[in-house]
Backbone as CSV, one residue per row, in Angstrom:
resi,resn,N_x,N_y,N_z,CA_x,CA_y,CA_z,C_x,C_y,C_z
1,UNK,-33.154,-101.591,5.074,-34.516,-101.936,5.432,-35.095,-102.841,4.366
2,UNK,-35.565,-103.975,4.742,-36.184,-104.880,3.776,-37.679,-104.937,4.049
3,UNK,-38.472,-104.723,3.024,-39.906,-104.723,3.239,-40.527,-106.079,2.985
4,UNK,-39.875,-106.923,2.178,-40.448,-108.239,1.924,-39.431,-109.125,1.211
5,UNK,-38.542,-109.720,1.949,-37.589,-110.702,1.428,-36.882,-110.227,0.166
6,UNK,-36.350,-109.023,0.194,-35.556,-108.536,-0.919,-36.333,-107.836,-2.017
7,UNK,-37.637,-107.805,-1.937,-38.443,-107.094,-2.940,-38.542,-105.626,-2.536
8,UNK,-37.444,-104.918,-2.680,-37.365,-103.556,-2.166,-37.759,-102.474,-3.159
9,UNK,-38.168,-102.851,-4.354,-38.555,-101.856,-5.341,-40.036,-101.540,-5.195
10,UNK,-40.358,-100.274,-5.355,-41.755,-99.847,-5.337,-41.962,-98.853,-6.456
11,UNK,-43.210,-98.526,-6.712,-43.552,-97.485,-7.670,-43.811,-96.207,-6.890
12,UNK,-43.101,-95.148,-7.225,-43.241,-93.874,-6.519,-43.533,-92.766,-7.515
13,UNK,-44.354,-91.825,-7.090,-44.632,-90.663,-7.944,-43.373,-89.804,-8.048
14,UNK,-43.248,-89.103,-9.145,-42.096,-88.207,-9.330,-42.014,-87.183,-8.203
15,UNK,-43.157,-86.764,-7.680,-43.143,-85.779,-6.597,-42.400,-86.304,-5.379
16,UNK,-42.538,-87.583,-5.079,-41.789,-88.171,-3.963,-40.314,-88.281,-4.289
17,UNK,-40.006,-88.764,-5.473,-38.613,-88.976,-5.862,-37.858,-87.652,-5.926
18,UNK,-38.491,-86.636,-6.471,-37.832,-85.342,-6.647,-37.940,-84.451,-5.417
19,UNK,-38.566,-84.974,-4.353,-38.703,-84.252,-3.080,-39.421,-82.918,-3.253
20,UNK,-40.457,-82.931,-4.100,-41.290,-81.738,-4.332,-42.737,-82.087,-4.027
21,UNK,-42.977,-82.544,-2.826,-44.291,-83.079,-2.517,-44.893,-82.403,-1.307
22,UNK,-46.190,-82.604,-1.212,-46.967,-82.093,-0.092,-47.704,-83.259,0.545
23,UNK,-48.116,-83.081,1.776,-48.882,-84.108,2.482,-50.298,-84.139,1.949
24,UNK,-50.954,-85.266,2.024,-50.558,-86.550,2.602,-49.852,-87.437,1.577
25,UNK,-49.287,-88.536,2.099,-48.710,-89.577,1.251,-49.723,-90.713,1.198
26,UNK,-50.007,-91.186,-0.007,-50.928,-92.296,-0.237,-50.109,-93.531,-0.583
27,UNK,-50.577,-94.698,-0.157,-49.917,-95.934,-0.544,-50.923,-97.056,-0.698
28,UNK,-50.632,-97.946,-1.639,-51.436,-99.163,-1.793,-50.504,-100.292,-2.197
29,UNK,-50.859,-101.504,-1.755,-49.982,-102.637,-2.030,-50.710,-103.787,-2.711
30,UNK,-50.249,-104.083,-3.916,-50.656,-105.278,-4.643,-49.737,-106.422,-4.208
31,UNK,-50.026,-107.660,-4.582,-49.096,-108.752,-4.287,-47.738,-108.492,-4.966
32,UNK,-46.639,-108.821,-4.299,-45.319,-108.658,-4.921,-45.186,-109.529,-6.163
33,UNK,-44.480,-109.012,-7.161,-44.199,-109.795,-8.359,-42.991,-109.229,-9.081
34,UNK,-42.303,-110.078,-9.795,-41.139,-109.695,-10.616,-40.142,-108.832,-9.854
35,UNK,-39.827,-109.205,-8.625,-38.816,-108.490,-7.859,-39.263,-107.162,-7.284
36,UNK,-40.568,-106.910,-7.285,-41.068,-105.665,-6.698,-41.861,-105.976,-5.432
37,UNK,-42.043,-104.969,-4.620,-42.768,-105.121,-3.359,-44.280,-105.102,-3.541
38,UNK,-44.752,-104.575,-4.663,-46.186,-104.398,-4.876,-46.693,-103.045,-4.408
39,UNK,-45.835,-102.250,-3.756,-46.236,-100.933,-3.258,-46.231,-99.887,-4.368
40,UNK,-47.249,-99.023,-4.320,-47.318,-97.809,-5.124,-47.602,-96.681,-4.152
41,UNK,-46.739,-95.668,-4.176,-46.798,-94.590,-3.189,-46.752,-93.261,-3.937
42,UNK,-47.612,-92.313,-3.531,-47.681,-91.036,-4.238,-48.193,-89.928,-3.342
43,UNK,-48.034,-88.714,-3.846,-48.639,-87.524,-3.245,-49.439,-86.829,-4.338
44,UNK,-50.345,-85.962,-3.917,-51.162,-85.249,-4.891,-52.219,-86.155,-5.492
45,UNK,-52.689,-85.776,-6.665,-53.730,-86.530,-7.349,-53.132,-87.725,-8.074
46,UNK,-53.744,-88.877,-7.919,-53.332,-90.080,-8.625,-53.589,-89.894,-10.115
47,UNK,-52.617,-90.277,-10.919,-52.732,-90.116,-12.364,-52.675,-91.479,-13.045
48,UNK,-53.336,-91.586,-14.173,-53.285,-92.795,-14.987,-52.172,-92.731,-16.033
49,UNK,-51.385,-91.658,-16.032,-50.285,-91.529,-16.991,-49.304,-92.680,-16.826
50,UNK,-48.810,-93.193,-17.946,-47.888,-94.329,-17.927,-46.622,-94.059,-17.124
51,UNK,-46.199,-92.809,-17.071,-44.952,-92.492,-16.367,-45.176,-91.868,-14.995
52,UNK,-46.404,-91.951,-14.462,-46.673,-91.364,-13.143,-45.834,-92.042,-12.066
53,UNK,-45.779,-93.381,-12.077,-44.979,-94.125,-11.108,-43.637,-94.491,-11.728
54,UNK,-42.595,-94.268,-10.964,-41.240,-94.611,-11.363,-40.695,-95.646,-10.380
55,UNK,-39.846,-96.568,-10.838,-39.253,-97.522,-9.902,-38.314,-96.805,-8.943
56,UNK,-38.380,-97.195,-7.684,-37.567,-96.549,-6.649,-37.343,-97.550,-5.541
57,UNK,-36.169,-97.542,-4.956,-35.884,-98.416,-3.817,-36.622,-97.894,-2.586
58,UNK,-37.258,-98.802,-1.871,-37.989,-98.425,-0.658,-37.081,-97.714,0.339
59,UNK,-35.814,-98.101,0.386,-34.888,-97.479,1.345,-34.751,-95.976,1.084
60,UNK,-34.847,-95.552,-0.173,-34.757,-94.115,-0.474,-35.980,-93.375,0.056
61,UNK,-37.139,-93.992,-0.059,-38.348,-93.376,0.489,-38.252,-93.257,2.002
62,UNK,-37.764,-94.295,2.649,-37.652,-94.282,4.110,-36.574,-93.297,4.568
63,UNK,-35.519,-93.132,3.785,-34.527,-92.093,4.108,-35.173,-90.720,4.071
64,UNK,-36.011,-90.499,3.088,-36.679,-89.213,2.922,-37.731,-88.987,4.005
65,UNK,-38.461,-90.058,4.375,-39.535,-89.953,5.365,-39.524,-91.209,6.242
66,UNK,-38.683,-91.235,7.283,-38.564,-92.424,8.132,-39.887,-92.892,8.729
67,UNK,-40.833,-92.012,8.906,-42.118,-92.374,9.503,-42.919,-93.349,8.645
68,UNK,-42.545,-93.511,7.380,-43.264,-94.430,6.500,-42.750,-95.865,6.598
69,UNK,-41.606,-96.066,7.227,-40.978,-97.379,7.264,-41.882,-98.483,7.767
70,UNK,-42.577,-98.255,8.862,-43.436,-99.311,9.418,-44.624,-99.608,8.511
71,UNK,-45.070,-98.631,7.749,-46.208,-98.860,6.848,-45.826,-99.768,5.685
72,UNK,-44.583,-99.708,5.250,-44.143,-100.520,4.126,-44.001,-101.993,4.502
73,UNK,-44.175,-102.314,5.759,-44.175,-103.711,6.200,-45.580,-104.321,6.191
74,UNK,-46.584,-103.515,5.870,-47.958,-104.020,5.834,-48.128,-105.011,4.680
75,UNK,-49.068,-105.943,4.814,-49.231,-106.988,3.796,-49.932,-106.487,2.527
76,UNK,-49.816,-107.277,1.448,-50.583,-106.961,0.239,-52.078,-106.866,0.560
77,UNK,-52.761,-105.999,-0.174,-54.178,-105.766,0.076,-54.417,-104.646,1.071
78,UNK,-53.362,-103.858,1.327,-53.434,-102.769,2.295,-53.275,-101.429,1.588
79,UNK,-53.966,-100.430,2.133,-53.793,-99.033,1.713,-53.461,-98.208,2.946
80,UNK,-52.807,-97.065,2.718,-52.592,-96.132,3.820,-52.666,-94.697,3.329
81,UNK,-52.926,-93.819,4.270,-52.884,-92.378,4.074,-52.112,-91.835,5.259
82,UNK,-51.040,-91.086,5.008,-50.156,-90.645,6.084,-49.798,-89.177,5.917
83,UNK,-49.819,-88.465,7.043,-49.350,-87.083,7.136,-48.875,-86.886,8.571
84,UNK,-48.079,-85.865,8.834,-47.659,-85.629,10.217,-48.873,-85.522,11.140
85,UNK,-48.889,-86.360,12.157,-49.993,-86.352,13.112,-51.224,-87.111,12.655
86,UNK,-51.174,-87.770,11.491,-52.330,-88.500,10.980,-51.871,-89.766,10.264
87,UNK,-52.536,-90.866,10.564,-52.258,-92.131,9.887,-53.544,-92.937,9.815
88,UNK,-53.872,-93.405,8.616,-55.037,-94.259,8.418,-54.594,-95.451,7.582
89,UNK,-54.933,-96.652,8.035,-54.588,-97.887,7.335,-55.861,-98.705,7.203
90,UNK,-56.090,-99.274,6.008,-57.264,-100.114,5.826,-56.977,-101.192,4.796
91,UNK,-57.785,-102.245,4.866,-57.682,-103.334,3.915,-58.514,-103.021,2.675
92,UNK,-57.983,-103.424,1.521,-58.691,-103.261,0.259,-58.522,-104.558,-0.524
93,UNK,-59.457,-105.501,-0.359,-59.351,-106.809,-1.031,-59.250,-106.718,-2.549
94,UNK,-59.727,-105.629,-3.146,-59.654,-105.500,-4.609,-58.207,-105.457,-5.088
95,UNK,-57.272,-105.084,-4.226,-55.867,-105.051,-4.616,-55.291,-106.447,-4.806
96,UNK,-55.972,-107.443,-4.287,-55.498,-108.826,-4.382,-56.057,-109.553,-5.595
97,UNK,-57.019,-108.939,-6.274,-57.640,-109.559,-7.447,-56.714,-109.468,-8.643
98,UNK,-56.719,-110.504,-9.448,-55.859,-110.530,-10.638,-56.593,-109.953,-11.811
């Protein structure tokens, strides 16, 4: 699965990577840069800790939760909130600011 011309890396919370997470899943997308997709995806409370987000291939996230695949195709400047039976997507222009 390619989310944006080979930029398949995203920032994921340890809870997602270690498969110790609860719903909902939050996501936001900055413009892609340096070989990354610009996506940051997490569960639980967002933290400002330097190690909160870890690099992870988008394909691993989609293997874990196939329902997120279509959301990772959304353009930069997008946020989402996803849980079984619930999906909310909205634009956030502040994500596009440098």
